[in-house]
Backbone as CSV, one residue per row, in Angstrom:
resi,resn,N_x,N_y,N_z,CA_x,CA_y,CA_z,C_x,C_y,C_z
1,UNK,-18.605,72.258,23.053,-18.531,70.802,23.136,-19.684,70.167,22.365
2,UNK,-20.910,70.799,22.547,-22.056,70.271,21.837,-21.918,70.465,20.347
3,UNK,-21.356,71.633,19.950,-21.184,71.880,18.515,-20.193,70.881,17.902
4,UNK,-19.153,70.542,18.682,-18.166,69.564,18.183,-18.808,68.187,18.005
5,UNK,-19.593,67.755,18.955,-20.282,66.476,18.851,-21.256,66.485,17.681
6,UNK,-21.846,67.650,17.418,-22.755,67.742,16.292,-22.028,67.563,14.972
7,UNK,-20.821,68.171,14.855,-20.047,68.026,13.614,-19.643,66.569,13.386
8,UNK,-19.286,65.887,14.464,-18.879,64.480,14.333,-20.047,63.627,13.843
9,UNK,-21.261,63.934,14.368,-22.419,63.164,13.933,-22.721,63.414,12.460
10,UNK,-22.579,64.677,12.073,-22.820,65.021,10.660,-21.802,64.299,9.766
11,UNK,-20.518,64.253,10.193,-19.471,63.583,9.395,-19.769,62.087,9.262
12,UNK,-20.169,61.472,10.389,-20.502,60.051,10.344,-21.689,59.791,9.429
13,UNK,-22.672,60.702,9.439,-23.841,60.533,8.599,-23.453,60.541,7.123
14,UNK,-22.672,61.580,6.732,-22.254,61.657,5.336,-21.309,60.505,4.955
15,UNK,-20.469,60.055,5.893,-19.514,58.965,5.600,-20.258,57.650,5.327
16,UNK,-21.246,57.408,6.167,-22.020,56.183,5.984,-22.849,56.226,4.703
17,UNK,-23.310,57.421,4.378,-24.200,57.542,3.220,-23.432,57.590,1.903
18,UNK,-22.281,58.290,1.903,-21.550,58.505,0.643,-20.145,57.895,0.642
19,UNK,-19.792,57.125,1.711,-18.432,56.573,1.788,-18.112,55.609,0.660
20,UNK,-19.060,54.783,0.317,-18.842,53.806,-0.759,-18.578,54.507,-2.072
21,UNK,-19.359,55.548,-2.339,-19.175,56.284,-3.592,-17.827,56.992,-3.613
22,UNK,-17.405,57.453,-2.454,-16.118,58.132,-2.372,-14.959,57.184,-2.685
23,UNK,-15.029,55.984,-2.125,-13.972,54.987,-2.391,-14.002,54.526,-3.845
24,UNK,-15.209,54.462,-4.399,-15.324,54.066,-5.802,-14.672,55.101,-6.713
25,UNK,-14.948,56.389,-6.450,-14.341,57.456,-7.241,-12.824,57.479,-7.073
26,UNK,-12.353,57.186,-5.843,-10.908,57.149,-5.590,-10.242,56.014,-6.359
27,UNK,-10.902,54.862,-6.393,-10.358,53.715,-7.134,-10.310,54.010,-8.622
28,UNK,-11.373,54.640,-9.143,-11.377,54.988,-10.569,-10.271,55.979,-10.891
29,UNK,-10.062,56.914,-9.984,-8.994,57.887,-10.205,-7.624,57.240,-10.239
30,UNK,-7.402,56.285,-9.326,-6.117,55.597,-9.306,-5.912,54.767,-10.577
31,UNK,-6.990,54.152,-11.061,-6.888,53.401,-12.312,-6.533,54.317,-13.478
32,UNK,-7.184,55.460,-13.520,-6.879,56.417,-14.590,-5.438,56.909,-14.501
33,UNK,-4.975,57.137,-13.259,-3.583,57.555,-13.097,-2.625,56.462,-13.542
34,UNK,-3.008,55.182,-13.284,-2.145,54.079,-13.693,-2.067,53.930,-15.195
35,UNK,-3.168,54.272,-15.886,-3.173,54.170,-17.346,-2.558,55.375,-18.022
36,UNK,-2.410,56.430,-17.302,-1.905,57.667,-17.893,-0.413,57.534,-18.202
37,UNK,0.025,58.135,-19.296,1.429,58.115,-19.717,2.099,59.484,-19.521
38,UNK,1.511,60.313,-18.704,2.070,61.642,-18.489,3.439,61.506,-17.814
39,UNK,4.478,62.250,-18.259,5.826,62.130,-17.701,5.883,62.327,-16.192
40,UNK,5.113,63.261,-15.691,5.143,63.514,-14.243,4.651,62.292,-13.480
41,UNK,3.566,61.689,-13.995,3.030,60.496,-13.340,3.993,59.321,-13.440
42,UNK,4.637,59.171,-14.623,5.615,58.103,-14.803,6.772,58.250,-13.816
43,UNK,7.251,59.467,-13.662,8.350,59.714,-12.721,7.914,59.456,-11.287
44,UNK,6.665,59.873,-10.975,6.153,59.635,-9.626,6.071,58.145,-9.327
45,UNK,5.535,57.370,-10.322,5.449,55.921,-10.123,6.817,55.300,-9.935
46,UNK,7.827,55.771,-10.685,9.179,55.240,-10.561,9.759,55.512,-9.179
47,UNK,9.514,56.755,-8.679,10.021,57.106,-7.347,9.371,56.229,-6.284
48,UNK,8.036,56.061,-6.422,7.325,55.220,-5.445,7.816,53.779,-5.500
49,UNK,8.043,53.260,-6.745,8.512,51.878,-6.895,9.900,51.694,-6.277
50,UNK,10.795,52.690,-6.536,12.138,52.600,-5.952,12.086,52.625,-4.433
51,UNK,11.247,53.502,-3.915,11.124,53.609,-2.467,10.564,52.318,-1.868
52,UNK,9.567,51.740,-2.564,8.968,50.488,-2.086,9.990,49.353,-2.110
53,UNK,10.794,49.282,-3.188,11.817,48.225,-3.286,12.841,48.339,-2.172
54,UNK,13.214,49.582,-1.845,14.174,49.779,-0.767,13.613,49.287,0.556
55,UNK,12.349,49.624,0.801,11.723,49.189,2.062,11.623,47.659,2.118
56,UNK,11.176,47.047,0.984,11.054,45.584,0.949,12.404,44.923,1.140
57,UNK,13.440,45.486,0.493,14.782,44.927,0.634,15.268,44.996,2.073
58,UNK,15.016,46.134,2.721,15.445,46.291,4.112,14.713,45.308,5.028
59,UNK,13.405,45.129,4.772,12.624,44.218,5.605,12.924,42.752,5.299
60,UNK,13.282,42.459,4.019,13.485,41.064,3.612,14.833,40.518,4.055
61,UNK,15.844,41.400,4.130,17.201,40.942,4.457,17.276,40.180,5.778
62,UNK,16.676,40.668,6.873,16.747,39.886,8.127,16.077,38.524,8.013
63,UNK,14.923,38.468,7.307,14.244,37.190,7.147,15.052,36.227,6.276
64,UNK,15.733,36.789,5.265,16.600,35.942,4.442,17.747,35.373,5.270
65,UNK,18.318,36.214,6.128,19.386,35.731,7.010,18.895,34.652,7.953
66,UNK,17.672,34.835,8.483,17.099,33.812,9.359,16.882,32.507,8.602
67,UNK,16.498,32.620,7.318,16.327,31.405,6.510,17.640,30.672,6.327
68,UNK,18.726,31.434,6.044,20.044,30.809,5.907,20.474,30.149,7.215
69,UNK,20.192,30.828,8.319,20.555,30.248,9.617,19.778,28.959,9.872
70,UNK,18.485,28.950,9.494,17.681,27.742,9.665,18.196,26.582,8.830
71,UNK,18.558,26.874,7.551,19.106,25.823,6.697,20.435,25.308,7.243
72,UNK,21.267,26.222,7.738,22.558,25.824,8.303,22.366,24.932,9.524
73,UNK,21.432,25.303,10.384,21.181,24.497,11.577,20.621,23.131,11.208
74,UNK,19.758,23.092,10.181,19.218,21.808,9.744,20.323,20.909,9.193
75,UNK,21.197,21.490,8.347,22.326,20.713,7.819,23.256,20.274,8.942
76,UNK,23.473,21.155,9.894,24.348,20.811,11.023,23.770,19.649,11.826
77,UNK,22.464,19.674,12.030,21.821,18.596,12.793,21.898,17.271,12.034
78,UNK,21.684,17.329,10.701,21.803,16.108,9.895,23.217,15.544,9.961
79,UNK,24.216,16.436,9.841,25.612,15.988,9.899,25.941,15.426,11.270
80,UNK,25.383,16.035,12.304,25.620,15.552,13.670,25.071,14.135,13.840
81,UNK,23.823,13.915,13.381,23.231,12.581,13.492,23.991,11.562,12.649
82,UNK,24.391,11.971,11.442,25.159,11.071,10.588,26.507,10.728,11.213
83,UNK,27.115,11.711,11.869,28.389,11.471,12.530,28.240,10.470,13.677
84,UNK,27.118,10.554,14.410,26.867,9.588,15.480,26.728,8.177,14.922
85,UNK,25.999,8.053,13.793,25.841,6.741,13.184,27.171,6.193,12.684
86,UNK,27.981,7.079,12.086,29.295,6.639,11.586,30.197,6.209,12.732
87,UNK,30.133,6.921,13.856,30.926,6.520,15.019,30.500,5.149,15.526
88,UNK,29.176,4.923,15.541,28.673,3.630,15.996,29.123,2.509,15.057
89,UNK,29.008,2.752,13.747,29.452,1.755,12.774,30.962,1.544,12.855
90,UNK,31.702,2.620,13.093,33.154,2.511,13.202,33.544,1.675,14.418
91,UNK,32.812,1.857,15.517,33.086,1.044,16.703,32.839,-0.436,16.422
92,UNK,31.738,-0.718,15.702,31.454,-2.111,15.354,32.530,-2.684,14.450
93,UNK,32.962,-1.889,13.464,34.011,-2.355,12.553,35.324,-2.602,13.294
94,UNK,35.658,-1.703,14.225,36.881,-1.896,15.005,36.803,-3.174,15.834
95,UNK,35.596,-3.435,16.376,35.435,-4.668,17.158,35.689,-5.893,16.287
96,UNK,35.087,-5.905,15.081,35.252,-7.069,14.223,36.655,-7.163,13.647
97,UNK,37.307,-6.020,13.432,38.712,-6.063,12.985,39.584,-6.687,14.067
98,UNK,39.365,-6.248,15.313,40.136,-6.841,16.415,39.826,-8.323,16.566
99,UNK,38.530,-8.664,16.401,38.148,-10.077,16.498,38.792,-10.902,15.393
100,UNK,38.816,-10.356,14.185,39.443,-11.057,13.065,40.946,-11.233,13.301
101,UNK,41.594,-10.206,13.844,43.016,-10.323,14.139,43.276,-11.394,15.193
102,UNK,42.396,-11.452,16.218,42.549,-12.487,17.239,42.387,-13.885,16.641
103,UNK,41.358,-14.048,15.790,41.140,-15.342,15.168,42.294,-15.715,14.252
104,UNK,42.852,-14.730,13.555,43.988,-15.010,12.679,45.191,-15.474,13.499
105,UNK,45.426,-14.788,14.614,46.540,-15.201,15.473,46.321,-16.609,16.015
106,UNK,45.078,-16.916,16.449,44.795,-18.257,16.928,44.971,-19.288,15.813
107,UNK,44.497,-18.943,14.619,44.617,-19.863,13.485,46.084,-20.117,13.139
108,UNK,46.881,-19.044,13.106,48.308,-19.214,12.814,48.987,-20.058,13.889
109,UNK,48.581,-19.838,15.150,49.180,-20.609,16.235,48.834,-22.087,16.136
110,UNK,47.553,-22.384,15.822,47.128,-23.779,15.688,47.804,-24.454,14.503
111,UNK,47.931,-23.723,13.411,48.626,-24.294,12.251,50.074,-24.627,12.584
112,UNK,50.684,-23.739,13.349,52.068,-23.970,13.738,52.184,-25.188,14.646
113,UNK,51.235,-25.312,15.595,51.262,-26.447,16.520,51.006,-27.759,15.790
114,UNK,50.085,-27.727,14.822,49.734,-28.941,14.095,50.631,-29.205,12.900
115,UNK,51.556,-28.294,12.656,52.447,-28.417,11.491,51.622,-28.527,10.209
116,UNK,50.603,-27.656,10.099,49.668,-27.711,8.987,50.277,-27.073,7.748
117,UNK,50.192,-27.792,6.647,50.726,-27.284,5.379,49.579,-26.758,4.529
118,UNK,49.566,-25.469,4.256,48.529,-24.867,3.431,48.735,-25.283,1.980
119,UNK,47.671,-25.763,1.299,47.817,-26.155,-0.102,48.323,-25.000,-0.951
120,UNK,49.290,-25.285,-1.772,49.859,-24.238,-2.616,48.905,-23.893,-3.745
121,UNK,48.710,-22.603,-3.956,47.847,-22.133,-5.034,48.708,-21.956,-6.272
122,UNK,48.647,-22.953,-7.161,49.492,-22.924,-8.350,48.859,-22.111,-9.460
123,UNK,48.896,-22.698,-10.649,48.407,-22.001,-11.836,46.909,-21.752,-11.732
124,UNK,46.501,-20.572,-12.149,45.087,-20.197,-12.180,44.719,-19.782,-13.592
125,UNK,43.652,-20.380,-14.110,43.212,-20.119,-15.479,41.729,-19.768,-15.452
126,UNK,41.365,-18.684,-16.098,39.956,-18.311,-16.223,39.441,-18.784,-17.574
127,UNK,38.323,-19.519,-17.540,37.804,-20.110,-18.775,36.294,-19.947,-18.840
128,UNK,35.785,-19.773,-20.050,34.346,-19.665,-20.263,33.719,-21.056,-20.368
129,UNK,32.497,-21.153,-19.892,31.710,-22.369,-20.097,31.062,-22.262,-21.470
130,UNK,31.378,-23.213,-22.348,30.942,-23.100,-23.743,29.804,-24.053,-24.073
131,UNK,29.596,-25.101,-23.270,28.528,-26.055,-23.583,28.150,-26.826,-22.339
132,UNK,26.880,-27.183,-22.302,26.373,-28.029,-21.230,26.094,-29.400,-21.824
133,UNK,26.958,-30.349,-21.516,26.802,-31.696,-22.059,25.952,-32.582,-21.168
134,UNK,25.386,-31.985,-20.138,24.587,-32.777,-19.219,23.192,-33.007,-19.742
135,UNK,22.415,-33.673,-18.940,21.038,-33.970,-19.294,20.318,-34.438,-18.058
136,UNK,19.409,-35.359,-18.248,18.644,-35.861,-17.111,19.488,-36.727,-16.194
137,UNK,20.616,-37.263,-16.705,21.396,-38.207,-15.921,22.834,-37.761,-15.695
138,UNK,23.212,-36.616,-16.182,24.577,-36.132,-15.991,24.561,-34.651,-15.676
139,UNK,25.573,-34.199,-14.987,25.767,-32.788,-14.679,27.237,-32.459,-14.905
140,UNK,27.578,-32.175,-16.164,28.939,-31.776,-16.500,28.875,-30.757,-17.626
141,UNK,29.911,-29.915,-17.710,29.960,-28.881,-18.741,31.340,-28.876,-19.376
142,UNK,31.420,-28.251,-20.541,32.702,-28.064,-21.222,33.179,-26.635,-20.996
143,UNK,34.459,-26.493,-20.691,35.065,-25.177,-20.544,36.073,-24.971,-21.654
144,UNK,36.204,-23.731,-22.088,37.061,-23.413,-23.232,38.508,-23.228,-22.792
145,UNK,39.098,-24.294,-22.324,40.509,-24.307,-21.951,40.942,-25.763,-21.849
146,UNK,42.105,-26.084,-22.424,42.564,-27.465,-22.414,44.062,-27.564,-22.215
147,UNK,44.640,-28.605,-22.788,46.084,-28.824,-22.629,46.896,-27.657,-23.172
148,UNK,46.394,-27.024,-24.202,47.099,-25.884,-24.783,47.271,-24.755,-23.784
149,UNK,46.300,-24.586,-22.893,46.372,-23.542,-21.862,46.979,-24.047,-20.560
150,UNK,47.321,-25.322,-20.517,47.956,-25.876,-19.319,47.010,-26.522,-18.342
151,UNK,45.770,-26.788,-18.754,44.804,-27.426,-17.861,45.131,-28.909,-17.726
152,UNK,45.001,-29.439,-16.498,45.243,-30.857,-16.224,44.078,-31.412,-15.414
153,UNK,43.950,-32.748,-15.411,42.944,-33.385,-14.567,43.189,-33.045,-13.112
154,UNK,42.113,-32.849,-12.390,42.228,-32.528,-10.978,42.177,-31.054,-10.675
155,UNK,42.231,-30.188,-11.691,42.093,-28.751,-11.441,40.721,-28.488,-10.808
156,UNK,40.699,-27.605,-9.830,39.471,-27.272,-9.121,38.813,-26.055,-9.779
157,UNK,37.499,-26.132,-9.971,36.753,-25.030,-10.585,36.070,-24.208,-9.501
158,UNK,36.386,-22.916,-9.457,35.811,-22.004,-8.471,35.095,-20.870,-9.186
159,UNK,34.073,-20.347,-8.524,33.429,-19.127,-8.978,33.293,-18.230,-7.764
160,UNK,33.944,-17.072,-7.798,34.126,-16.258,-6.597,34.825,-17.128,-5.556
161,UNK,34.217,-17.335,-4.390,34.856,-18.179,-3.380,34.177,-19.535,-3.270
162,UNK,33.210,-19.820,-4.156,32.449,-21.058,-4.061,32.972,-22.135,-4.976
163,UNK,32.828,-23.393,-4.550,33.285,-24.548,-5.315,32.206,-24.953,-6.310
164,UNK,32.603,-25.159,-7.566,31.684,-25.590,-8.610,31.900,-27.042,-9.003
165,UNK,33.164,-27.490,-9.004,33.458,-28.869,-9.385,34.943,-29.030,-9.662
166,UNK,35.296,-30.060,-10.465,36.697,-30.265,-10.820,36.806,-30.837,-12.217
167,UNK,37.951,-30.656,-12.829,38.206,-31.133,-14.181,38.479,-32.642,-14.139
168,UNK,37.753,-33.405,-14.992,37.919,-34.865,-15.005,38.477,-35.389,-16.323
169,UNK,38.405,-34.584,-17.367,39.034,-34.985,-18.633,39.445,-33.734,-19.387
170,UNK,40.541,-33.850,-20.118,41.141,-32.679,-20.772,41.413,-32.990,-22.233
171,UNK,40.985,-32.079,-23.108,41.325,-32.144,-24.513,42.335,-31.076,-24.857
172,UNK,42.590,-30.910,-26.125,43.593,-29.924,-26.539,43.117,-28.500,-26.292
173,UNK,41.834,-28.239,-26.566,41.322,-26.883,-26.431,40.131,-26.775,-25.482
174,UNK,39.648,-27.889,-24.984,38.497,-27.865,-24.078,38.645,-28.960,-23.033
175,UNK,37.950,-28.776,-21.908,38.012,-29.734,-20.806,36.615,-29.968,-20.264
176,UNK,36.432,-31.160,-19.675,35.146,-31.498,-19.093,35.201,-31.229,-17.592
177,UNK,34.202,-30.468,-17.127,34.110,-30.107,-15.729,32.964,-30.884,-15.090
178,UNK,33.291,-31.747,-14.121,32.284,-32.493,-13.388,31.768,-31.619,-12.253
179,UNK,30.464,-31.315,-12.260,29.866,-30.425,-11.279,29.585,-31.146,-9.968
180,UNK,29.481,-30.377,-8.889,29.143,-30.961,-7.591,27.782,-31.648,-7.619
181,UNK,26.899,-31.187,-8.484,25.545,-31.730,-8.522,25.433,-33.017,-9.329
182,UNK,26.524,-33.451,-9.965,26.491,-34.687,-10.740,26.326,-35.887,-9.819
183,UNK,25.636,-36.911,-10.319,25.382,-38.106,-9.525,26.677,-38.798,-9.103
184,UNK,27.746,-38.626,-9.899,29.015,-39.279,-9.585,29.885,-38.466,-8.634
185,UNK,29.418,-37.273,-8.234,30.238,-36.399,-7.390,30.081,-36.769,-5.915
186,UNK,31.211,-36.933,-5.233,31.258,-37.173,-3.793,32.357,-36.278,-3.218
187,UNK,31.985,-35.407,-2.274,32.939,-34.441,-1.730,32.999,-34.582,-0.212
188,UNK,34.145,-34.937,0.366,34.283,-34.948,1.837,34.231,-33.514,2.368
189,UNK,33.416,-33.303,3.423,33.198,-31.943,3.910,33.205,-31.904,5.430
190,UNK,33.349,-30.663,5.939,33.112,-30.359,7.340,31.779,-29.620,7.441
191,UNK,31.010,-29.922,8.488,29.679,-29.340,8.650,29.607,-28.561,9.952
192,UNK,29.181,-27.287,9.872,28.906,-26.483,11.048,30.140,-26.108,11.847
193,UNK,29.885,-25.460,12.981,30.977,-24.994,13.824,31.729,-26.147,14.472
194,UNK,31.032,-27.259,14.705,31.695,-28.408,15.327,32.463,-29.257,14.323
195,UNK,32.358,-28.887,13.052,33.146,-29.514,11.994,32.939,-31.030,11.958
196,UNK,31.671,-31.425,11.891,31.377,-32.845,11.714,31.830,-33.272,10.327
197,UNK,32.449,-34.415,10.229,32.903,-34.928,8.947,31.749,-35.633,8.238
198,UNK,31.528,-35.289,6.985,30.479,-35.925,6.205,30.827,-35.927,4.738
199,UNK,29.872,-36.314,3.916,30.071,-36.353,2.467,28.873,-35.684,1.797
200,UNK,29.153,-34.783,0.875,28.115,-34.140,0.081,28.037,-34.861,-1.257
201,UNK,26.843,-35.326,-1.583,26.634,-36.099,-2.804,25.725,-35.331,-3.766
202,UNK,26.038,-35.461,-5.042,25.168,-34.903,-6.062,24.097,-35.899,-6.457
203,UNK,22.995,-35.404,-6.996,21.915,-36.294,-7.448,21.283,-35.792,-8.740
204,UNK,22.085,-35.088,-9.548,21.643,-34.573,-10.843,20.496,-33.567,-10.727
205,UNK,20.413,-32.890,-9.577,19.458,-31.798,-9.415,20.224,-30.596,-8.870
206,UNK,19.516,-29.536,-8.584,20.181,-28.338,-8.072,20.465,-28.418,-6.578
207,UNK,20.020,-29.481,-5.923,20.189,-29.659,-4.488,21.168,-30.804,-4.225
208,UNK,22.056,-30.599,-3.256,22.994,-31.644,-2.831,22.442,-32.350,-1.599
209,UNK,22.972,-33.551,-1.323,22.571,-34.309,-0.139,23.788,-34.527,0.755
210,UNK,23.570,-34.375,2.056,24.625,-34.577,3.047,24.441,-35.948,3.688
211,UNK,25.487,-36.776,3.614,25.407,-38.133,4.145,26.658,-38.453,4.959
212,UNK,26.670,-39.688,5.512,27.835,-40.250,6.204,28.270,-39.418,7.405
213,UNK,27.322,-38.797,8.093,27.656,-38.051,9.301,27.902,-39.010,10.461
214,UNK,28.746,-38.634,11.416,28.965,-39.493,12.584,27.698,-39.598,13.425
215,UNK,27.565,-40.693,14.140,26.395,-40.905,14.973,26.327,-39.842,16.081
216,UNK,25.155,-39.292,16.263,24.968,-38.260,17.272,25.292,-36.848,16.802
217,UNK,25.632,-36.680,15.527,25.945,-35.351,15.011,24.701,-34.470,15.026
218,UNK,24.860,-33.241,15.481,23.752,-32.280,15.549,23.937,-31.263,14.420
219,UNK,23.070,-31.365,13.422,23.140,-30.482,12.259,21.898,-29.606,12.243
220,UNK,22.089,-28.320,11.955,20.991,-27.362,11.925,20.912,-26.690,10.561
221,UNK,19.723,-26.240,10.240,19.557,-25.486,8.993,20.403,-24.212,9.050
222,UNK,21.089,-23.936,7.944,21.968,-22.774,7.883,23.412,-23.085,8.204
223,UNK,23.717,-24.318,8.639,25.106,-24.687,8.928,25.961,-24.552,7.673
224,UNK,27.130,-24.004,7.861,28.071,-23.738,6.773,28.849,-25.014,6.462
225,UNK,29.019,-25.327,5.171,29.694,-26.559,4.755,30.899,-26.199,3.896
226,UNK,32.060,-26.756,4.261,33.300,-26.540,3.513,33.982,-27.877,3.261
227,UNK,34.871,-27.892,2.291,35.623,-29.120,2.005,36.548,-29.449,3.170
228,UNK,36.712,-30.742,3.415,37.541,-31.183,4.539,38.974,-31.485,4.138
229,UNK,39.191,-31.720,2.840,40.546,-32.066,2.389,40.853,-33.541,2.436
230,UNK,39.920,-34.362,2.915,40.153,-35.796,2.984,40.178,-36.413,1.577
231,UNK,40.930,-37.491,1.452,41.061,-38.269,0.215,41.810,-37.522,-0.874
232,UNK,42.282,-36.336,-0.587,43.083,-35.608,-1.566,42.324,-35.184,-2.798
233,UNK,40.980,-35.060,-2.677,40.184,-34.655,-3.836,40.156,-33.130,-3.966
234,UNK,39.876,-32.464,-2.848,39.851,-31.005,-2.806,40.665,-30.538,-1.597
235,UNK,41.235,-29.359,-1.662,41.909,-28.819,-0.474,40.891,-28.465,0.605
236,UNK,41.337,-28.283,1.799,40.446,-27.974,2.903,40.021,-26.508,2.864
237,UNK,38.753,-26.262,3.219,38.297,-24.891,3.416,37.578,-24.247,2.265
238,UNK,37.334,-24.958,1.162,36.589,-24.367,0.055,35.098,-24.364,0.386
239,UNK,34.430,-23.263,0.066,33.009,-23.116,0.379,32.170,-23.994,-0.539
240,UNK,31.305,-24.828,0.054,30.455,-25.740,-0.709,29.011,-25.263,-0.702
241,UNK,28.430,-25.029,0.489,27.040,-24.594,0.559,26.569,-24.508,1.996
242,UNK,25.259,-24.476,2.175,24.660,-24.424,3.512,23.530,-25.442,3.595
243,UNK,23.286,-25.929,4.797,22.180,-26.858,5.022,20.867,-26.102,4.858
244,UNK,19.999,-26.590,3.980,18.751,-25.885,3.675,17.524,-26.556,4.276
245,UNK,17.546,-27.878,4.385,16.367,-28.586,4.899,16.819,-29.895,5.540
246,UNK,16.248,-30.183,6.699,16.577,-31.411,7.413,15.312,-32.256,7.536
247,UNK,15.349,-33.444,6.970,14.248,-34.379,7.078,14.700,-35.599,7.867
248,UNK,13.762,-36.496,8.064,14.066,-37.667,8.884,15.118,-38.546,8.237
249,UNK,15.034,-38.690,6.909,15.936,-39.612,6.231,16.969,-38.934,5.344
250,UNK,16.955,-37.607,5.242,17.934,-36.937,4.390,18.121,-35.480,4.816
251,UNK,19.298,-34.959,4.451,19.636,-33.565,4.722,19.985,-32.911,3.387
252,UNK,19.287,-31.832,3.051,19.513,-31.147,1.778,20.467,-29.964,1.971
253,UNK,21.269,-29.744,0.940,22.266,-28.668,0.958,22.115,-27.833,-0.301
254,UNK,22.070,-26.526,-0.143,22.068,-25.606,-1.289,23.498,-25.186,-1.581
255,UNK,24.022,-25.472,-2.772,25.402,-25.055,-3.088,25.506,-23.544,-3.223
256,UNK,26.688,-23.016,-2.916,26.909,-21.579,-3.049,26.913,-21.146,-4.506
257,UNK,27.350,-22.047,-5.394,27.471,-21.707,-6.811,26.485,-22.554,-7.608
258,UNK,25.667,-21.892,-8.403,24.728,-22.578,-9.284,25.240,-22.475,-10.711
259,UNK,25.358,-23.611,-11.373,25.925,-23.634,-12.724,25.091,-22.800,-13.693
260,UNK,23.780,-22.724,-13.465,22.916,-21.967,-14.367,23.229,-20.474,-14.362
261,UNK,23.848,-19.992,-13.294,24.128,-18.563,-13.167,25.588,-18.224,-13.445
262,UNK,26.356,-19.189,-13.966,27.790,-18.995,-14.157,28.117,-19.048,-15.645
263,UNK,28.859,-18.062,-16.126,29.313,-18.039,-17.520,30.789,-18.390,-17.653
264,UNK,31.555,-18.175,-16.604,32.978,-18.505,-16.640,33.408,-18.984,-15.260
265,UNK,34.518,-19.700,-15.213,35.020,-20.258,-13.954,36.518,-19.998,-13.848
266,UNK,36.994,-20.144,-12.636,38.429,-20.035,-12.379,38.960,-21.432,-12.067
267,UNK,39.845,-21.929,-12.928,40.437,-23.249,-12.745,41.745,-23.097,-11.986
268,UNK,41.839,-23.781,-10.843,42.979,-23.611,-9.942,43.679,-24.947,-9.741
269,UNK,44.996,-24.936,-9.830,45.803,-26.123,-9.569,46.313,-26.063,-8.136
270,UNK,45.720,-26.887,-7.259,46.166,-26.973,-5.876,47.219,-28.057,-5.683
271,UNK,47.622,-28.697,-6.779,48.657,-29.729,-6.689,48.162,-31.025,-6.098
272,UNK,46.844,-31.283,-6.188,46.293,-32.537,-5.675,45.474,-33.194,-6.772
273,UNK,45.307,-34.508,-6.669,44.541,-35.237,-7.692,44.102,-36.580,-7.193
274,UNK,43.746,-36.670,-5.936,43.359,-37.943,-5.352,42.073,-38.489,-5.945
275,UNK,41.979,-39.819,-6.024,40.787,-40.520,-6.483,40.357,-40.097,-7.879
276,UNK,41.327,-39.752,-8.725,40.992,-39.380,-10.093,41.082,-40.595,-10.994
277,UNK,40.008,-41.017,-11.619,40.088,-42.091,-12.596,40.786,-41.604,-13.843
278,UNK,41.165,-42.531,-14.678,41.860,-42.128,-15.901,40.968,-41.288,-16.784
279,UNK,39.655,-41.585,-16.759,38.713,-40.789,-17.551,37.302,-41.101,-17.084
280,UNK,36.461,-40.110,-17.018,35.060,-40.305,-16.635,34.195,-39.981,-17.828
281,UNK,33.480,-40.991,-18.298,32.582,-40.791,-19.426,31.208,-41.290,-19.012
282,UNK,30.262,-40.412,-18.954,28.909,-40.778,-18.555,27.977,-40.457,-19.714
283,UNK,27.403,-41.463,-20.307,26.520,-41.262,-21.434,25.098,-41.019,-20.935
284,UNK,24.444,-40.084,-21.530,23.061,-39.775,-21.147,22.148,-40.866,-21.677
285,UNK,21.291,-41.383,-20.798,20.353,-42.413,-21.197,19.288,-41.808,-22.105
286,UNK,18.957,-42.581,-23.069,17.956,-42.118,-24.019,16.595,-42.729,-23.681
């Protein structure tokens, strides 16, 4: 037992004293073997490399499968959350579809009770705006469509669903469009959910003014304004604008359609022409 302990001490002594040199010589030997081109060494390296690749492949396959499972679960969770959001949005859409159907049924019923005649949508012509003949005192433009295309006085100019103005004079190939913002423009309208009757007036600026409201009318910013159909100037229900600012002595309205942002308009014949003068000519003051 003592002799065995003595050998262990001797081994530890030599290991501590010469271990570094031993590892250094081993490293140099491995480097020399790596640089050697001897066929036996080349074959040995190939066998070791093949064996190592097999081991790595065997060990890597389960981790690769776990990675695929993780990606699948992540995609599944994303799809699950997206499906919940789509269900929620679908429920909201179904609610509004049902609400729209109810309102349509009520509207059809009221029209039937009131014997309401919907204005006929006659000829529709799309025309480009070719010139702005307005100035500091007028707000009118020329459109590239006239008698040759079938345009007549009283045609309503629309852009998307918004009202821009109406045709007041017609030439052979061009027509004059009086804009809502013109000082001479007066449009009977309904205001807000309570449908107060009023008049939207132009003042040769980009803002309209709401006047002639009934006494006690409660108007709020953001109230929706549509044509009322009174006086036979415009059909009922065309979008005009929204109330933007309420002051003590005036109410401002922002129109839905701005002439500066429009290149073409849709001219529609609703079969009405009330309060149309024979011709409107407004000369710009110099």
